[in-house]
C-alpha positions as CSV (number, residue, x, y, z in Angstrom):
1,X,-20.0,34.9,-45.4
2,X,-18.0,37.8,-47.0
3,X,-20.7,40.2,-46.0
4,X,-20.7,38.9,-42.4
5,X,-16.8,39.4,-42.2
6,X,-17.2,42.9,-43.7
7,X,-19.8,43.8,-41.0
8,X,-17.6,42.4,-38.2
9,X,-14.6,44.4,-39.5
10,X,-16.7,47.6,-39.7
11,X,-17.9,47.1,-36.1
12,X,-14.3,46.5,-35.0
13,X,-13.1,49.6,-36.9
14,X,-15.8,51.7,-35.2
15,X,-14.8,50.5,-31.8
16,X,-11.1,51.1,-32.4
17,X,-12.0,54.7,-33.7
18,X,-14.0,55.7,-30.6
19,X,-11.4,54.3,-28.3
20,X,-8.7,56.2,-30.2
21,X,-10.8,59.4,-29.9
22,X,-11.1,59.0,-26.2
23,X,-7.3,58.3,-25.8
24,X,-6.6,61.6,-27.6
25,X,-8.9,63.7,-25.5
26,X,-7.6,62.0,-22.3
27,X,-4.0,62.7,-23.3
28,X,-4.7,66.5,-23.5
29,X,-7.5,66.6,-20.9
30,X,-6.5,70.0,-19.4
31,X,-6.4,71.7,-22.8
32,X,-9.6,69.9,-24.0
33,X,-11.3,71.2,-20.8
34,X,-10.4,74.8,-21.6
35,X,-11.6,74.3,-25.2
36,X,-14.9,72.8,-23.8
37,X,-15.4,75.8,-21.5
38,X,-14.7,78.2,-24.5
39,X,-17.3,76.3,-26.7
40,X,-19.9,76.6,-23.9
41,X,-19.2,80.3,-23.3
42,X,-19.1,81.2,-27.0
43,X,-22.4,79.5,-27.4
44,X,-24.1,80.9,-24.2
45,X,-22.3,84.1,-23.0
46,X,-25.2,86.3,-24.0
47,X,-27.8,84.4,-22.0
48,X,-29.6,86.2,-19.1
49,X,-28.0,84.2,-16.3
50,X,-24.4,84.7,-17.5
51,X,-24.9,88.4,-18.4
52,X,-25.3,89.1,-14.7
53,X,-21.7,88.0,-14.0
54,X,-19.8,88.3,-17.3
55,X,-21.6,91.6,-18.5
56,X,-20.0,92.6,-21.8
57,X,-16.8,90.6,-21.7
58,X,-15.7,89.7,-25.2
59,X,-15.4,86.0,-24.9
60,X,-14.3,85.4,-28.5
61,X,-11.3,87.7,-28.0
62,X,-9.8,86.1,-25.0
63,X,-7.3,83.2,-24.9
64,X,-8.3,79.9,-23.1
65,X,-6.3,80.6,-19.9
66,X,-7.7,84.1,-19.4
67,X,-11.2,82.9,-20.1
68,X,-11.0,80.1,-17.6
69,X,-9.6,82.5,-14.9
70,X,-12.2,85.2,-15.5
71,X,-15.1,82.7,-15.6
72,X,-14.2,81.0,-12.4
73,X,-13.5,84.2,-10.6
74,X,-16.7,86.1,-11.7
75,X,-19.3,83.4,-11.8
76,X,-20.2,82.0,-8.4
77,X,-20.8,78.4,-7.4
78,X,-24.5,77.6,-7.8
79,X,-27.0,75.1,-6.4
80,X,-30.2,74.0,-8.1
81,X,-32.1,76.6,-6.1
82,X,-30.1,79.4,-7.8
83,X,-31.1,78.2,-11.2
84,X,-34.6,77.1,-10.4
85,X,-36.3,80.4,-11.1
86,X,-34.8,80.4,-14.7
87,X,-35.8,76.8,-15.3
88,X,-39.3,77.5,-14.0
89,X,-39.6,80.4,-16.5
90,X,-38.5,78.1,-19.3
91,X,-41.1,75.5,-18.1
92,X,-43.7,78.2,-18.2
93,X,-43.0,79.1,-21.8
94,X,-40.4,81.9,-21.7
95,X,-38.5,81.5,-24.9
96,X,-35.9,84.2,-24.3
97,X,-32.3,82.7,-24.0
98,X,-32.3,82.5,-20.2
99,X,-29.7,79.7,-19.6
100,X,-28.7,78.4,-23.1
101,X,-29.0,79.3,-26.8
102,X,-29.7,75.7,-27.5
103,X,-33.3,74.9,-28.1
104,X,-34.9,73.3,-25.0
105,X,-37.8,71.1,-26.0
106,X,-37.6,68.8,-23.0
107,X,-37.0,69.0,-19.3
108,X,-35.5,66.1,-17.4
109,X,-36.7,65.1,-14.0
110,X,-34.2,64.0,-11.4
111,X,-35.3,60.8,-9.5
112,X,-36.4,62.8,-6.4
113,X,-35.5,59.9,-4.1
114,X,-32.5,61.7,-2.6
115,X,-34.1,64.9,-1.5
116,X,-37.7,63.8,-1.6
117,X,-38.7,66.0,-4.5
118,X,-38.0,65.9,-8.2
119,X,-36.1,68.7,-9.9
120,X,-36.2,70.0,-13.5
121,X,-33.0,70.0,-15.5
122,X,-32.8,71.3,-19.2
123,X,-32.5,68.5,-21.8
124,X,-31.2,69.3,-25.3
125,X,-30.0,67.5,-28.4
126,X,-26.5,67.7,-26.7
127,X,-27.9,65.4,-23.9
128,X,-28.9,62.7,-26.4
129,X,-25.6,63.1,-28.3
130,X,-23.4,62.5,-25.2
131,X,-25.6,59.6,-24.2
132,X,-25.1,57.9,-27.5
133,X,-21.3,58.7,-27.4
134,X,-20.8,57.2,-23.9
135,X,-22.8,54.1,-24.7
136,X,-20.7,53.5,-27.8
137,X,-17.5,54.1,-25.9
138,X,-18.4,51.9,-23.0
139,X,-19.6,49.1,-25.4
140,X,-16.2,49.3,-27.2
141,X,-14.3,48.8,-23.9
142,X,-16.7,46.0,-22.8
143,X,-16.4,44.1,-26.1
144,X,-12.6,44.1,-25.9
145,X,-12.9,41.9,-22.8
146,X,-16.3,40.3,-23.2
147,X,-16.9,40.0,-27.0
148,X,-20.6,39.5,-27.9
149,X,-22.2,38.0,-31.0
150,X,-23.2,40.4,-33.7
151,X,-27.0,40.8,-33.9
152,X,-27.5,39.2,-30.5
153,X,-30.2,40.2,-28.1
154,X,-30.0,42.0,-24.8
155,X,-32.4,41.4,-21.9
156,X,-32.9,45.0,-20.7
157,X,-35.0,45.8,-17.7
158,X,-35.7,49.4,-18.9
159,X,-38.7,51.5,-18.2
160,X,-40.0,54.8,-19.5
161,X,-42.1,56.9,-17.2
162,X,-45.0,59.0,-18.1
163,X,-44.2,62.2,-19.9
164,X,-46.3,65.3,-19.5
165,X,-46.4,68.9,-20.8
166,X,-45.4,71.9,-18.7
167,X,-47.5,75.1,-18.7
168,X,-45.2,76.3,-21.6
169,X,-45.7,73.2,-23.7
170,X,-42.3,71.5,-22.9
171,X,-42.2,67.8,-22.5
172,X,-41.1,66.8,-19.0
173,X,-40.0,63.3,-18.0
174,X,-36.9,61.4,-16.8
175,X,-33.7,61.7,-18.9
176,X,-33.9,57.9,-19.6
177,X,-37.5,58.3,-20.9
178,X,-36.4,61.1,-23.3
179,X,-33.5,58.9,-24.5
180,X,-35.5,55.7,-25.0
181,X,-38.0,57.8,-27.1
182,X,-35.2,59.4,-29.2
183,X,-33.7,58.4,-32.5
184,X,-30.4,58.0,-30.7
185,X,-31.6,54.9,-28.9
186,X,-32.3,53.2,-32.2
187,X,-28.9,54.3,-33.6
188,X,-27.2,52.9,-30.5
189,X,-28.7,49.4,-31.2
190,X,-27.6,49.6,-34.8
191,X,-24.1,50.8,-34.0
192,X,-23.4,48.4,-31.1
193,X,-25.1,45.6,-33.1
194,X,-27.1,44.3,-30.1
195,X,-30.8,44.7,-29.8
196,X,-33.1,44.9,-26.9
197,X,-35.6,41.9,-26.9
198,X,-38.5,44.1,-25.8
199,X,-40.4,46.3,-28.2
200,X,-40.9,50.0,-27.5
201,X,-44.5,49.3,-26.3
202,X,-43.1,47.3,-23.4
203,X,-40.5,49.9,-22.4
204,X,-43.0,52.8,-22.5
205,X,-46.1,51.1,-21.0
206,X,-45.9,53.2,-17.9
207,X,-46.8,50.2,-15.7
208,X,-43.6,48.7,-14.3
209,X,-45.2,45.5,-13.1
210,X,-46.7,44.7,-16.6
211,X,-43.5,45.8,-18.3
212,X,-41.4,43.5,-16.0
213,X,-43.6,40.5,-16.8
214,X,-43.2,41.1,-20.6
215,X,-39.4,41.7,-20.3
216,X,-39.1,38.4,-18.5
217,X,-41.4,36.6,-21.0
218,X,-39.5,37.9,-24.0
219,X,-36.2,37.2,-22.3
220,X,-37.2,33.6,-21.9
221,X,-38.5,33.5,-25.5
222,X,-35.1,34.6,-26.8
223,X,-33.2,32.7,-24.0
224,X,-30.5,31.2,-26.3
225,X,-29.9,34.6,-28.1
226,X,-29.4,36.8,-25.0
227,X,-25.8,38.1,-25.0
228,X,-26.0,40.1,-21.7
229,X,-28.5,41.3,-19.1
230,X,-28.8,44.9,-18.1
231,X,-30.8,47.6,-16.3
232,X,-30.2,51.3,-15.5
233,X,-29.8,50.4,-11.8
234,X,-29.0,47.1,-10.1
235,X,-32.2,47.6,-8.0
236,X,-34.5,47.0,-11.1
237,X,-32.7,43.8,-12.0
238,X,-33.0,42.4,-8.4
239,X,-36.6,43.4,-8.3
240,X,-37.3,41.7,-11.7
241,X,-35.7,38.4,-10.6
242,X,-37.5,38.5,-7.2
243,X,-40.7,38.8,-9.3
244,X,-39.6,35.9,-11.5
245,X,-39.4,33.6,-8.4
246,X,-43.2,34.2,-8.0
247,X,-44.2,34.3,-11.7
248,X,-42.2,31.5,-13.4
249,X,-45.1,29.0,-13.6
250,X,-47.3,31.6,-15.3
251,X,-44.5,32.6,-17.7
252,X,-43.9,28.9,-18.7
253,X,-47.7,28.6,-19.3
254,X,-47.6,31.5,-21.7
255,X,-44.6,30.0,-23.6
256,X,-46.3,26.6,-23.8
257,X,-49.6,28.0,-25.1
258,X,-48.2,31.0,-27.2
259,X,-50.5,33.2,-25.1
260,X,-50.2,36.2,-22.7
261,X,-51.4,36.4,-19.1
262,X,-54.5,38.3,-18.4
263,X,-52.5,40.5,-16.0
264,X,-51.3,42.3,-19.1
265,X,-54.2,44.6,-19.9
266,X,-52.5,47.4,-21.8
267,X,-53.8,46.8,-25.4
268,X,-50.8,48.2,-27.3
269,X,-48.4,46.1,-25.2
270,X,-50.4,42.9,-25.5
271,X,-50.5,43.2,-29.3
272,X,-46.8,43.9,-29.6
273,X,-45.8,41.0,-27.3
274,X,-48.2,38.5,-29.0
275,X,-46.8,39.4,-32.4
276,X,-43.4,38.1,-31.1
277,X,-44.7,35.1,-29.1
278,X,-47.2,34.0,-31.7
279,X,-46.8,30.2,-31.6
280,X,-47.0,27.7,-28.8
281,X,-43.5,26.4,-27.8
282,X,-44.0,23.4,-25.5
283,X,-40.4,22.3,-25.8
284,X,-39.0,25.6,-24.6
285,X,-41.6,25.8,-21.8
286,X,-40.7,22.3,-20.6
287,X,-37.0,23.0,-20.6
288,X,-37.4,26.2,-18.6
289,X,-39.9,24.5,-16.2
290,X,-37.4,21.8,-15.3
291,X,-34.6,24.4,-14.8
292,X,-36.9,26.4,-12.5
293,X,-37.9,23.4,-10.4
294,X,-34.2,22.7,-9.8
295,X,-33.5,26.5,-9.1
296,X,-36.4,26.7,-6.6
297,X,-34.8,23.9,-4.6
298,X,-31.4,25.8,-4.6
299,X,-32.9,29.1,-3.6
300,X,-32.5,30.5,-7.2
301,X,-28.7,30.4,-7.0
302,X,-27.2,30.9,-10.6
303,X,-30.6,31.8,-12.0
304,X,-29.1,34.0,-14.7
305,X,-26.6,31.6,-16.3
306,X,-29.0,28.6,-16.1
307,X,-31.8,30.4,-17.9
308,X,-29.6,32.4,-20.3
309,X,-26.7,30.1,-21.0
310,X,-25.0,32.4,-23.6
311,X,-25.1,35.6,-21.5
312,X,-21.5,37.0,-21.1
313,X,-22.1,39.4,-18.2
314,X,-24.6,41.4,-16.1
315,X,-24.4,45.2,-16.6
316,X,-25.8,48.0,-14.5
317,X,-25.1,50.9,-12.2
318,X,-23.8,49.1,-9.1
319,X,-22.1,51.8,-7.1
320,X,-23.3,54.1,-4.4
321,X,-26.8,53.3,-3.1
322,X,-26.9,50.3,-5.5
323,X,-24.0,48.5,-3.7
324,X,-26.3,46.8,-1.1
325,X,-28.0,44.8,-4.0
326,X,-24.7,43.2,-5.2
327,X,-25.0,40.3,-2.8
328,X,-28.3,39.3,-4.2
329,X,-27.2,40.0,-7.8
330,X,-24.2,37.7,-7.3
331,X,-26.4,35.0,-5.9
332,X,-28.5,35.2,-9.1
333,X,-25.4,35.6,-11.4
334,X,-23.1,32.9,-10.0
335,X,-19.8,33.2,-11.7
336,X,-21.1,35.5,-14.4
337,X,-19.1,38.8,-14.3
338,X,-21.0,41.9,-12.8
339,X,-19.9,44.9,-14.8
340,X,-20.5,48.4,-13.4
341,X,-22.1,50.8,-15.9
342,X,-20.7,54.3,-16.4
343,X,-21.0,57.4,-14.2
344,X,-23.6,60.0,-15.0
345,X,-26.3,62.1,-13.5
346,X,-29.5,63.8,-14.9
347,X,-27.3,66.9,-15.3
348,X,-24.4,65.4,-17.3
349,X,-22.5,62.3,-18.2
350,X,-19.2,62.3,-16.2
351,X,-17.0,59.2,-16.7
352,X,-16.6,55.9,-18.4
353,X,-15.7,52.5,-16.9
354,X,-12.4,51.6,-18.7
355,X,-11.9,48.3,-16.9
356,X,-15.2,46.3,-17.1
357,X,-13.5,43.2,-15.5
358,X,-12.9,45.1,-12.3
359,X,-15.4,44.1,-9.5
360,X,-18.1,46.8,-9.1
361,X,-16.9,47.7,-5.6
362,X,-13.6,48.8,-7.1
363,X,-15.0,50.5,-10.2
364,X,-13.5,53.8,-11.3
365,X,-14.7,56.2,-14.0
366,X,-12.4,58.2,-16.3
367,X,-13.8,61.7,-16.8
368,X,-14.7,62.5,-20.4
369,X,-13.3,66.0,-20.8
370,X,-15.5,67.0,-23.8
371,X,-18.9,66.4,-22.1
372,X,-18.9,69.3,-19.6
373,X,-16.4,71.7,-18.0
374,X,-15.6,70.0,-14.6
375,X,-14.3,71.6,-11.4
376,X,-13.7,69.9,-8.1
377,X,-14.4,71.3,-4.6
378,X,-12.0,69.6,-2.1
379,X,-13.8,68.2,1.0
380,X,-12.2,67.3,4.3
381,X,-13.8,65.3,7.1
382,X,-14.1,67.7,10.0
383,X,-13.3,66.7,13.6
384,X,-16.2,67.6,15.9
385,X,-15.2,70.4,18.2
386,X,-16.6,70.4,21.7
387,X,-17.9,73.3,23.7
388,X,-18.9,72.2,27.1
389,X,-20.3,75.6,28.2
390,X,-23.7,75.1,29.5
391,X,-23.2,71.4,29.2
392,X,-23.7,71.5,25.4
393,X,-21.6,69.8,22.7
394,X,-21.6,71.9,19.6
395,X,-20.4,71.2,16.1
396,X,-20.7,73.0,12.7
397,X,-23.8,71.9,11.0
398,X,-22.2,70.8,7.8
399,X,-20.8,67.4,6.8
400,X,-17.4,68.5,5.4
401,X,-15.0,71.4,5.5
402,X,-14.5,72.8,1.9
403,X,-11.3,73.9,0.3
404,X,-10.9,76.1,-2.8
405,X,-12.3,74.8,-6.1
406,X,-9.7,73.4,-8.5
407,X,-9.9,72.6,-12.3
408,X,-9.7,69.0,-13.5
409,X,-5.9,69.2,-14.1
410,X,-5.2,70.0,-10.5
411,X,-6.9,67.2,-8.6
412,X,-4.9,65.0,-6.3
413,X,-5.0,61.2,-5.9
414,X,-6.7,60.1,-2.6
415,X,-8.5,63.5,-2.1
416,X,-12.3,63.6,-1.9
417,X,-14.2,66.3,-3.9
418,X,-17.7,67.5,-4.7
419,X,-18.1,67.7,-8.5
420,X,-19.0,71.1,-10.0
421,X,-20.4,71.2,-13.5
422,X,-20.7,73.8,-16.3
423,X,-22.7,72.2,-19.1
424,X,-23.8,72.9,-22.7
425,X,-27.4,72.7,-21.4
426,X,-27.3,75.8,-19.2
427,X,-25.9,74.8,-15.8
428,X,-23.0,77.1,-14.6
429,X,-20.6,76.1,-11.8
430,X,-23.4,73.8,-10.6
431,X,-22.8,71.8,-7.4
432,X,-23.7,68.3,-8.2
433,X,-23.8,67.0,-4.6
434,X,-21.8,63.9,-5.5
435,X,-18.8,63.1,-3.4
436,X,-16.0,61.3,-5.3
437,X,-12.4,60.3,-4.6
438,X,-9.6,60.5,-7.2
439,X,-8.4,57.0,-7.5
440,X,-5.7,57.7,-10.2
441,X,-5.4,59.0,-13.7
442,X,-5.9,57.6,-17.2
443,X,-3.3,59.6,-19.2
444,X,-4.2,63.1,-18.0
445,X,-7.9,62.6,-17.0
446,X,-8.8,61.6,-13.5
447,X,-10.4,58.3,-12.6
448,X,-13.1,58.8,-10.0
449,X,-14.4,56.5,-7.3
450,X,-18.0,57.4,-6.4
451,X,-18.3,57.7,-2.6
452,X,-21.8,59.0,-1.7
453,X,-24.4,61.7,-2.1
454,X,-23.2,64.7,-0.1
455,X,-26.2,65.8,2.0
456,X,-27.5,62.3,2.7
457,X,-26.3,62.1,6.3
458,X,-27.4,60.7,9.6
459,X,-26.9,63.3,12.3
460,X,-28.3,64.0,15.7
461,X,-25.8,66.5,17.1
462,X,-22.0,66.2,16.5
463,X,-22.2,62.9,14.7
464,X,-21.9,62.8,10.9
465,X,-22.5,59.5,9.1
466,X,-22.7,59.4,5.3
467,X,-24.6,56.9,3.1
468,X,-21.3,55.0,2.8
469,X,-20.8,54.8,6.6
470,X,-24.4,53.5,7.0
471,X,-23.8,50.9,4.2
472,X,-20.7,49.5,6.0
473,X,-22.6,49.3,9.3
474,X,-25.6,47.5,7.7
475,X,-23.1,45.1,6.0
476,X,-21.7,44.2,9.4
477,X,-25.1,43.6,10.9
478,X,-26.4,41.6,7.9
479,X,-23.4,39.2,8.1
480,X,-24.9,37.9,11.3
481,X,-28.2,37.6,9.5
482,X,-26.8,35.5,6.6
483,X,-25.3,33.1,9.2
484,X,-28.9,32.5,10.3
485,X,-29.7,31.7,6.7
486,X,-31.8,34.9,6.2
487,X,-31.7,37.5,3.6
488,X,-31.7,41.4,3.9
489,X,-34.2,42.5,1.2
490,X,-33.7,46.3,1.7
491,X,-33.1,49.0,4.3
492,X,-33.3,52.7,5.2
493,X,-32.6,54.8,8.2
494,X,-33.8,57.9,10.1
495,X,-32.3,60.2,12.7
496,X,-35.1,60.4,15.3
497,X,-34.8,63.6,17.3
498,X,-38.5,63.8,18.4
499,X,-37.4,62.6,21.9
500,X,-34.3,63.4,23.8
501,X,-31.7,62.0,23.5
502,X,-32.1,61.6,19.7
503,X,-31.1,58.2,18.2
504,X,-30.7,56.4,14.9
505,X,-33.5,54.1,13.6
506,X,-32.6,51.5,11.0
507,X,-35.4,49.8,9.1
508,X,-34.8,46.3,7.7
509,X,-37.0,44.1,5.5
510,X,-35.8,40.5,5.7
511,X,-36.6,37.2,4.0
512,X,-36.5,34.1,6.2
513,X,-37.2,33.3,9.9
514,X,-34.8,34.7,12.4
515,X,-34.7,34.3,16.2
516,X,-35.2,37.5,18.2
517,X,-31.9,36.9,20.0
518,X,-30.1,37.0,16.6
519,X,-31.8,40.3,15.6
520,X,-30.8,41.8,18.9
521,X,-27.2,40.8,18.1
522,X,-27.5,42.5,14.6
523,X,-28.8,45.7,16.3
524,X,-25.9,45.8,18.8
525,X,-23.3,45.0,16.1
526,X,-24.5,47.9,13.9
527,X,-24.4,50.3,16.9
528,X,-20.8,49.5,17.7
529,X,-19.8,49.5,14.0
530,X,-20.3,53.3,13.5
531,X,-16.7,54.6,13.7
532,X,-17.5,58.3,13.4
533,X,-15.8,59.9,16.4
534,X,-18.8,62.2,17.1
535,X,-21.1,59.3,17.2
536,X,-18.9,57.2,19.5
537,X,-18.4,60.0,22.0
538,X,-22.1,60.9,22.0
539,X,-23.1,57.3,22.6
540,X,-20.6,57.0,25.5
541,X,-22.0,60.2,27.1
542,X,-25.6,59.2,26.3
543,X,-26.2,62.4,24.3
544,X,-27.3,59.9,21.5
545,X,-29.5,57.1,22.6
546,X,-29.2,53.4,21.7
547,X,-29.7,52.5,18.1
548,X,-33.1,51.1,17.2
549,X,-33.6,48.3,14.7
550,X,-37.1,48.0,13.2
551,X,-38.1,44.9,11.3
552,X,-40.8,45.7,8.7
553,X,-43.2,43.2,7.1
554,X,-42.5,41.7,3.7
555,X,-43.4,44.0,0.8
556,X,-42.8,47.3,2.8
557,X,-40.1,48.5,0.4
558,X,-42.4,47.6,-2.6
559,X,-45.0,50.0,-1.0
560,X,-42.3,52.7,-0.9
561,X,-41.4,52.1,-4.5
562,X,-45.1,52.3,-5.4
563,X,-45.5,55.6,-3.5
564,X,-42.6,57.2,-5.5
565,X,-43.9,55.8,-8.8
566,X,-47.4,57.1,-8.0
567,X,-45.8,60.5,-7.5
568,X,-44.1,60.5,-10.9
569,X,-40.8,58.8,-10.3
570,X,-39.6,56.2,-12.9
571,X,-38.8,52.6,-12.1
572,X,-35.6,52.9,-14.1
573,X,-34.4,55.8,-11.9
574,X,-35.7,54.6,-8.5
575,X,-33.3,54.4,-5.6
576,X,-34.4,53.4,-2.1
577,X,-33.6,56.5,0.0
578,X,-30.9,55.3,2.5
579,X,-31.7,58.0,5.0
580,X,-35.1,59.7,5.2
581,X,-37.0,62.3,7.0
582,X,-39.9,62.2,4.6
583,X,-43.1,61.9,6.8
584,X,-45.1,59.8,4.3
585,X,-42.2,57.3,4.1
586,X,-41.8,57.2,7.8
587,X,-45.5,56.6,8.2
588,X,-45.3,53.6,5.8
589,X,-42.3,52.2,7.7
590,X,-43.7,52.7,11.1
591,X,-47.1,51.2,10.3
592,X,-45.4,48.2,8.7
593,X,-43.0,47.7,11.7
594,X,-43.6,44.3,13.3
595,X,-40.6,44.1,15.7
596,X,-38.3,46.6,17.4
597,X,-34.9,46.1,19.0
598,X,-32.8,48.5,21.0
599,X,-29.0,48.2,21.2
600,X,-27.4,47.1,24.4
601,X,-24.0,48.5,23.4
602,X,-22.3,51.2,25.4
603,X,-23.9,49.9,28.7
């Protein structure tokens, strides 16, 4: 008993310490940012990329203010394309210090679902270190509101993807794959005193369907011990529970017999799972069977709390393109809190969720000023300008007007920005492409609201609709759908300019039977819900044609997932592209379209 109390006290002390550390760096965020930039430049000022701009400037001899000024005035803003030639040389085996003096043994792959192709980003020991740090910090804030039992289990829908070697012998894979394979992942479990219920063989199988089956089976096996349920993105969790609706009888059979379905044919995974589920458990199987029979009658409402009665919350990235899955996740979770996970990217961790009890739609993330040097590029929505010469309406081609970059200490509440990063891993004034809004401050560090990815926009001519705009429109349309007792499974969109006038196409996969009249209403409602001035004017003048709603057959979005995974994306990183011009995707969508509707709005 004494030993148990001592361990709890130690855990509490560690949580208090990491929160105190964050409070201190947040209190002096502006100064900490200057020190972070100094550390990055003292480490890396001699690398080939920086020498171009900083030449022989004596970094060590300058004070923080002067260093910040000279760095931001001499080194230009960069996109991934500017750094790609250097990253490619590293991938090909060039060991000269091109971007960082840190040893680069791994390259992370971005998900590729935003721009249609994966990008390499350097991954170093610093990347694993900050991941461990943010996980410990976030766990400390969560356990202050939702305390969990020491030594409890977590049902984690996490997936490693295949790693491969580049020409120069570096290991390439997703950042999550590198992290799950690292010592830091084991340390995180020890230090947060909660353990994933799936062994490494399940996480790293490389086959997401087989891994999902085993995650579910082991989750049921440990059903009374599960403290919370998590995945990297909300999508993976919804996908897993949709699979559960089809697989529950088979899962119960495995529990009853102490066996494992023949669908699991990866030998290492079979062996690891059977070592855990090594005895028949008819009592557990019968209990779960009767719960599932009742759940099936109630359309799986409250699936999570009924199957995992001791779970305290559901935890995942739920912002941005994950928001459309919240309705389904709430259906599965009932009154169990949904907690939004922290804000990061393949390039760097950015902010921590200090208020886990806040609904995911209102989640804000306090910037951690030691992780990278952060700058912010102000963005202003531009008003379309019209030029009626020759009967044309013109507008600038970009989505926002940009202001002058400001440091973290000068951001303003209510203003939208694109994040600009300088990292320890060799990215300098790197435009992340994420649009955020400053929601407030925690001490002196800004709290950010994620708005959208910057270049993900629907546009035909003077109209500019972001991912967020599209989401709001789809929500309006799907409210009509839910009144007809149907479910929106997933969606994407495309600006079709092949014929004039160009028009928007929105693809829906739905569950349930819906009358054509209702779907026509959904189409019209979405068309009138776009509030962008350029879109409304263009629809009224018929320079944009009526919105088209395409209903695709069940399983279409699974085909899209499988296409991406077949091309090297990871299940744990997958995001349905909300707006696409990818020809392969459009072919899948159009081949699977079973009904088309055109809006009757705007006469």
